[in-house]
C-alpha positions in Angstrom: -80.9 102.4 28.0 -82.8 102.9 31.3 -85.6 105.6 32.0 -83.6 107.1 34.5 -81.0 108.8 32.1 -84.0 110.6 30.5 -85.6 111.2 33.8 -85.4 115.1 35.1 -83.1 115.0 38.1 -85.3 117.7 39.8 -88.5 115.9 39.2 -90.3 114.4 42.4 -91.8 111.6 40.5 -91.0 108.2 42.1 -88.6 106.0 40.5 -88.8 102.2 40.3 -85.7 100.1 41.0 -85.5 98.7 37.6 -85.2 102.3 36.1 -82.2 103.1 38.2 -78.6 102.3 36.5 -76.7 99.4 38.1 -73.4 99.9 39.3 -72.3 96.9 37.3 -72.8 98.6 34.3 -70.1 101.3 34.9 -66.9 100.6 32.7 -64.1 101.0 35.1 -60.5 101.8 34.2 -57.6 100.6 36.2 -54.8 102.9 37.2 -51.8 103.0 35.1 -49.5 99.9 35.7 -46.5 102.1 36.7 -48.4 103.3 39.8 -47.7 99.9 41.5 -44.0 100.7 41.0 -44.5 104.2 42.5 -46.0 102.6 45.5 -43.3 99.9 46.0 -40.6 102.3 45.6 -42.0 104.7 48.4 -42.0 101.3 50.6 -38.4 100.6 49.8 -37.0 104.3 50.3 -37.0 103.8 54.3 -35.8 100.2 54.1 -32.1 101.2 54.7 -33.0 103.1 58.0 -35.2 100.3 59.1 -32.3 97.6 58.4 -30.0 100.0 60.2 -32.1 100.1 63.2 -32.7 96.4 63.4 -29.2 95.6 62.9 -28.3 98.0 65.7 -30.9 96.8 68.1 -29.6 92.9 67.6 -26.0 93.6 67.7 -25.6 96.4 70.4 -28.6 96.0 72.5 -29.8 92.7 72.8 -28.4 89.8 70.6 -31.0 87.3 71.9 -33.8 89.4 70.5 -33.6 88.1 67.1 -37.4 87.4 67.2 -38.0 91.2 66.8 -36.1 91.0 63.6 -38.4 88.2 62.3 -41.5 90.0 63.6 -40.4 93.3 61.7 -39.8 91.6 58.5 -43.0 89.6 58.5 -44.8 93.0 59.2 -42.7 94.7 56.3 -43.5 91.8 53.8 -47.3 91.9 54.8 -47.5 95.8 54.0 -45.8 95.0 50.7 -48.2 92.1 49.8 -51.3 94.5 51.2 -50.3 97.4 48.9 -49.8 95.3 46.1 -53.4 94.0 46.6 -54.7 97.3 47.1 -53.3 98.8 44.1 -54.9 96.3 42.0 -58.1 97.1 43.0 -58.0 100.7 42.3 -60.3 101.6 39.2 -62.0 104.8 38.1 -65.2 105.4 35.8 -66.3 108.5 34.0 -69.9 109.2 33.0 -71.5 112.3 31.7 -72.6 113.7 35.1 -70.3 112.0 37.4 -67.1 110.1 38.3 -66.8 106.8 40.4 -63.7 105.4 42.3 -63.7 101.7 43.2 -61.3 100.5 45.8 -60.6 98.2 48.7 -59.0 94.8 49.4 -61.2 93.4 52.3 -63.8 96.1 52.2 -64.9 97.4 49.0 -65.8 100.8 48.4 -67.4 102.6 45.5 -67.6 106.3 45.8 -69.6 108.3 43.0 -69.1 112.1 42.8 -71.4 114.4 40.8 -69.5 117.0 38.8 -72.2 119.6 40.0 -71.1 119.1 43.7 -67.3 119.9 43.0 -65.9 122.9 44.1 -62.2 122.5 43.3 -60.2 120.0 41.0 -56.4 119.8 41.6 -53.5 117.6 39.9 -50.8 116.5 42.3 -47.6 115.0 41.3 -44.7 113.8 43.9 -41.3 113.4 42.9 -41.8 109.4 42.3 -44.9 110.0 40.2 -43.0 112.6 38.2 -40.4 110.2 37.6 -43.0 107.6 36.3 -45.0 110.3 34.4 -48.0 109.9 36.7 -50.3 112.3 38.6 -53.1 112.2 41.2 -56.4 113.8 40.4 -58.1 115.4 43.5 -61.6 116.2 43.2 -62.9 118.5 46.3 -66.7 118.9 47.0 -68.5 120.8 49.6 -67.5 120.1 52.9 -63.6 120.7 53.1 -60.8 118.2 52.6 -62.5 115.3 54.3 -64.7 115.4 51.5 -62.3 114.9 48.6 -62.0 112.1 46.1 -58.4 111.4 45.0 -57.7 109.1 41.8 -54.0 108.3 42.0 -51.9 106.5 39.3 -53.2 108.5 36.4 -50.9 109.4 33.3 -50.0 113.1 33.4 -52.1 113.7 30.3 -55.1 111.3 31.3 -55.2 113.5 34.6 -55.2 116.9 32.7 -57.8 115.5 29.9 -60.2 114.2 32.8 -59.8 117.6 34.7 -60.7 119.4 31.5 -63.7 117.0 31.0 -65.1 117.5 34.3 -64.6 121.1 34.1 -66.5 121.1 30.8 -69.4 119.1 32.0 -69.5 120.7 35.6 -72.1 123.0 35.0 -74.1 121.0 32.5 -77.7 120.1 33.9 -79.2 116.8 33.3 -81.7 116.1 30.4 
């Protein structure tokens, strides 16, 4: 156990780099596997419209523009692959005083939000998420909507449990 966890957060004493907990020690949890299905379903919903526009373009406007169709399908396929890879990187971790979110395919991102800085917690559920029993937990800190942490792909019960845990620990002080 590091000395950091026993250190008063309001102390002005200097900390050594060995006393600060490493991010590698966090136990991250992956989002629920059904979240990938939700993301893929949201990508496939507009597909008939795109196919129709693509067909009209080739049949009625310019039959020799078949290369536009190939570019479209390459872009659409790469978007699907990118979203699959991104969902597989989504992880979160809960500790007594903060919550962390890990994400990113090319550029890795770790956001750590202390509970004491939170102003509002919200659970969102769109139609596809409701269909799969999932929810998103949105944590708002000071600074408005730009300063929000959103954990997508949680089971509905898990989102509510995490929300209650954070509300219970939000006003606790370190030590």
